[in-house]
C-alpha positions in Angstrom: 10.9 -2.8 -9.1 11.4 -5.8 -6.7 10.7 -5.1 -3.1 12.5 -6.9 -0.4 12.0 -4.8 2.4 11.1 -7.1 5.7 12.2 -5.9 9.2 12.2 -8.4 11.8 9.6 -7.0 13.9 7.5 -7.5 10.6 7.9 -11.2 11.2 7.0 -10.8 14.9 4.0 -9.2 14.2 3.1 -11.7 11.3 3.0 -14.4 13.9 1.3 -12.8 16.4 -1.5 -11.9 14.3 -1.8 -15.2 13.4 -2.4 -16.4 16.8 -5.0 -13.9 18.0 -7.0 -13.9 14.8 -9.3 -16.7 16.4 -10.3 -14.3 18.9 -11.0 -11.1 16.4 -14.4 -10.4 15.5 -14.0 -8.3 12.3 -10.8 -7.0 10.6 -10.4 -3.3 9.3 -7.6 -3.7 6.7 -6.5 0.1 5.8 -5.8 0.4 2.5 -4.1 3.8 0.4 -6.9 4.9 -1.6 -4.3 6.2 -4.2 -3.0 2.3 -4.6 -5.8 0.2 -3.3 -4.4 -3.3 -5.3 -0.7 -2.6 -4.0 -1.3 -1.7 -0.6 -3.5 -5.0 -0.1 -1.3 -7.3 1.4 -2.0 -10.9 -0.1 -0.5 -12.7 3.1 -3.4 -10.8 5.1 -6.2 -12.0 2.8 -4.8 -16.0 3.1 -5.0 -15.2 7.2 -7.8 -13.6 7.3 -10.2 -16.6 5.0 -13.9 -15.8 6.0 -13.6 -13.6 8.9 -15.6 -10.8 8.5 -13.6 -7.7 7.0 -13.9 -3.8 6.6 -11.5 -2.3 3.9 -10.9 1.1 4.7 -9.2 3.4 2.0 -7.6 6.0 3.8 -6.0 9.5 2.4 -9.3 9.9 0.1 -8.6 13.4 -0.5 -5.3 12.3 -1.9 -6.8 9.8 -4.5 -9.0 10.5 -7.8 -12.8 10.5 -6.7 -14.1 8.7 -9.5 -11.2 5.9 -9.6 -11.7 5.5 -5.5 -15.6 4.7 -6.2 -14.7 2.0 -8.5 -12.1 0.6 -6.2 -15.1 0.7 -3.3 -17.2 -1.4 -5.9 -14.7 -3.8 -6.8 -13.5 -4.5 -3.1 -17.2 -5.3 -1.6 -18.2 -8.8 -1.6 -19.1 -11.7 0.7 -18.1 -10.7 4.4 -16.4 -7.8 2.9 -17.4 -4.1 2.9 -15.7 -1.1 1.9 -15.4 2.5 2.3 -13.1 5.5 1.7 -12.3 8.3 4.6 -10.1 11.2 4.8 -8.6 12.5 8.0 -9.5 15.8 7.3 -13.2 15.0 7.0 -14.3 13.7 10.9 -17.8 12.5 8.8 -16.2 9.8 7.3 -14.4 8.3 10.4 -17.9 8.3 12.2 -19.5 5.7 10.1 -17.1 2.8 10.7 -18.2 1.7 13.9 -21.5 1.3 12.7 -20.3 -0.4 9.6 -17.8 -2.9 11.9 -21.1 -3.6 14.4 -23.1 -4.4 11.5 -20.5 -7.2 10.5 -20.8 -9.5 13.7 -23.6 -11.4 15.1 -25.2 -10.3 18.1 -27.5 -12.5 18.6 -25.4 -14.8 21.2 -25.0 -13.4 24.5 -21.4 -12.6 25.7 -19.4 -10.9 28.3 -16.2 -10.2 26.6 -15.9 -7.2 24.2 -16.0 -7.5 20.5 -12.6 -7.1 19.2 -11.8 -5.5 15.6 -8.0 -5.9 14.6 -6.5 -3.3 12.5 -3.7 -4.1 10.0 -2.2 -2.9 6.7 1.0 -2.4 5.2 3.4 0.3 6.5 2.2 4.2 6.3 -1.4 4.2 5.1 -2.4 5.7 7.8 -3.8 3.0 10.4 -2.3 5.0 13.6 -4.0 8.2 12.3 -7.5 6.3 12.0 -7.0 4.6 15.6 -6.3 8.0 17.1 -9.5 9.0 15.2 -11.7 6.4 16.5 -10.5 6.7 19.9 -11.0 10.4 20.3 -7.8 10.8 21.6 -3.9 10.1 20.6 -3.1 6.5 21.6 -1.2 5.3 18.8 2.1 7.0 17.2 2.1 8.7 14.0 4.7 9.9 11.2 5.3 10.4 7.6 7.7 7.6 7.5 7.0 3.7 7.4 7.4 1.4 10.3 6.3 3.6 13.0 4.2 1.0 14.9 6.5 -1.8 16.7 4.1 -3.7 18.7 0.2 -4.4 19.1 -1.7 -2.7 21.7 -5.4 -2.6 22.5 -7.7 0.4 22.8 -11.2 0.5 24.4 -14.2 2.1 22.4 -17.7 2.6 23.3 -20.0 0.0 22.0 -18.1 -2.8 24.1 -15.6 -2.8 21.4 -11.7 -3.1 21.5 -9.4 -2.1 18.7 -6.5 -4.2 18.2 -3.5 -2.1 16.7 -1.1 -3.9 14.9 2.5 -3.2 13.2 2.5 -2.4 9.3 3.0 -5.6 7.6 4.5 -5.9 4.2 5.0 -9.2 2.5 8.7 -10.8 2.4 8.8 -10.3 -1.4 6.8 -8.0 -3.9 6.6 -9.9 -6.9 4.5 -7.3 -9.2 7.2 -4.7 -10.4 4.5 -2.1 -11.1 3.3 -2.6 -7.4 6.9 -2.4 -6.1 7.1 1.2 -7.6 4.0 2.3 -6.4 4.8 1.4 -2.9 7.9 3.2 -3.5 6.2 6.4 -4.6 3.3 6.5 -2.1 6.3 5.8 0.8 5.1 3.0 2.2 8.8 1.8 2.4 11.8 3.6 3.5 13.5 5.9 0.9 16.7 4.0 1.9 15.2 0.9 0.5 14.8 2.6 -3.1 16.6 4.8 -5.7 14.7 8.0 -5.6 15.4 9.0 -9.4 14.4 5.6 -10.8 11.0 5.8 -8.7 10.1 9.2 -9.7 10.9 8.4 -13.5 8.3 5.3 -13.0 5.9 7.4 -11.4 5.9 10.0 -14.1 5.6 7.4 -16.8 2.3 7.2 -15.5 1.7 10.8 -14.4 2.7 12.4 -17.8 -0.2 10.2 -20.2 -2.9 10.0 -17.1 -2.4 13.6 -15.3 -0.9 16.1 -17.8 -2.7 18.7 -16.8 -1.9 18.7 -12.9 1.6 18.1 -13.7 1.9 21.2 -15.9 -0.4 23.5 -13.6 2.1 22.3 -10.5 5.3 23.0 -12.1 4.4 26.1 -14.4 6.7 24.9 -17.2 6.5 23.2 -21.0 7.3 19.2 -19.7 8.1 17.3 -22.4 5.7 14.7 -21.3 6.4 11.9 -24.1 9.6 11.4 -22.1 9.7 10.8 -18.2 13.5 11.6 -17.9 13.1 14.3 -20.2 10.1 15.7 -17.8 11.8 15.3 -14.8 15.2 17.1 -15.8 12.3 20.3 -16.9 11.2 19.5 -13.2 14.7 19.9 -11.9 15.6 23.0 -13.7 12.1 24.7 -13.0 12.7 24.4 -9.2 16.4 24.9 -9.2 17.4 21.7 -8.6 21.2 22.4 -9.9 24.4 20.4 -8.9 27.9 20.5 -9.7 28.7 21.7 -13.4 25.3 23.5 -13.5 24.0 20.4 -14.4 20.6 18.8 -13.0 20.4 17.1 -9.7 18.2 14.2 -10.6 17.9 12.9 -7.0 17.2 16.3 -5.8 14.5 16.5 -8.5 13.2 13.1 -7.6 12.8 13.4 -3.9 11.0 17.0 -4.5 8.5 15.5 -7.0 7.9 12.3 -4.6 7.5 14.8 -1.5 5.0 16.8 -3.7 3.2 14.1 -5.3 2.9 12.4 -1.5 1.4 15.4 0.1 -1.1 15.9 -2.7 0.3 19.2 -4.1 0.3 17.8 -7.6 -3.8 17.2 -7.3 -5.9 13.9 -6.3 -4.1 11.2 -8.1 -4.8 7.6 -8.2 -2.0 5.0 -9.7 -4.2 1.9 -10.6 -7.6 1.0 -11.5 -9.5 -2.5 -10.6 -8.7 -3.3 -14.4 -4.9 -2.7 -13.8 -5.0 -5.0 -10.8 -6.7 -7.9 -13.0 -4.4 -7.7 -16.1 -1.2 -7.3 -14.1 -2.5 -10.3 -12.0 -2.8 -11.7 -15.3 1.0 -10.8 -16.6 2.4 -11.8 -12.8 0.9 -15.2 -13.2 2.4 -15.8 -16.6 5.8 -14.1 -15.1 6.0 -16.8 -12.1 5.0 -19.7 -14.3 7.9 -18.6 -16.7 10.1 -18.6 -13.6 8.6 -22.1 -12.4 9.6 -23.7 -15.5 12.9 -22.3 -16.1 13.7 -23.4 -12.4 12.4 -27.2 -13.3 14.5 -26.9 -16.3 17.5 -26.0 -14.8 17.0 -28.8 -11.8 16.5 -31.1 -14.8 19.8 -30.3 -16.6 21.6 -30.4 -13.1 20.0 -34.0 -12.5 20.8 -35.2 -16.1 24.8 -34.1 -15.2 24.5 -35.8 -11.9 23.8 -39.4 -13.5 26.1 -38.9 -16.4 28.6 -38.7 -14.2 27.9 -41.5 -12.4 28.0 -43.5 -15.2 31.4 -45.9 -15.8 
């Protein structure tokens, strides 16, 4: 599913981030532990260049622990550290100040505080993280994307300032699978998608990879070889019945998405590092195919134009 949801304040935030990056010592990129690949904004990666970066996987308690460990190893590298946190476990938050402090050169004398800029796509938990680090409520939080509208600065102990930024998606999510995962986890507004479509694609992954969790949660004999039939059975088991005593697929879909997002089905990860590699290769082939198609169309138009010019 191609996602094109780029509110005006996101465009403004992107420009502001580019302006303040030179005055930033460390970037804290917040990712959703369930979808570290799909929630990693490629636009931010291009802007970051060689700036030290701490990748923080939030909602650790909602993700598959074994898969999260794979991502932590995959994401760490030159000038990049990674860690996973849960808002319900303060100990995971307390390690972040030490990690960002280890990433800057403090040998040079300076009067100004060190600056850490918190970035990430909507609804990954940036504001929750900032409030926990600050020890008080300084950033708005909510279960819907695009809560933060402007940058703000928060002072921290140890001569640090956190620069909070609005959640920024990139103008076009080209990987179809990532679009569905972003929709399933609530990174975009529900009004920008069809709930039944997103739920059926979510079940396409959950049925083969998390069948036990599905059947235990919905207490039904689910036909796990068919996502639409599974959604129908979920609707029947939960009383999602509409006119004519037929299953209300939209209502069943919203119920499934709500329970998935709240972690009621179980700790689930929707992608692995191996999936990232294969999907990037497939996307590169798709984009190349589109490029060649556009060039062919352009060449045809050029030939037609030249043909009309001939006497």
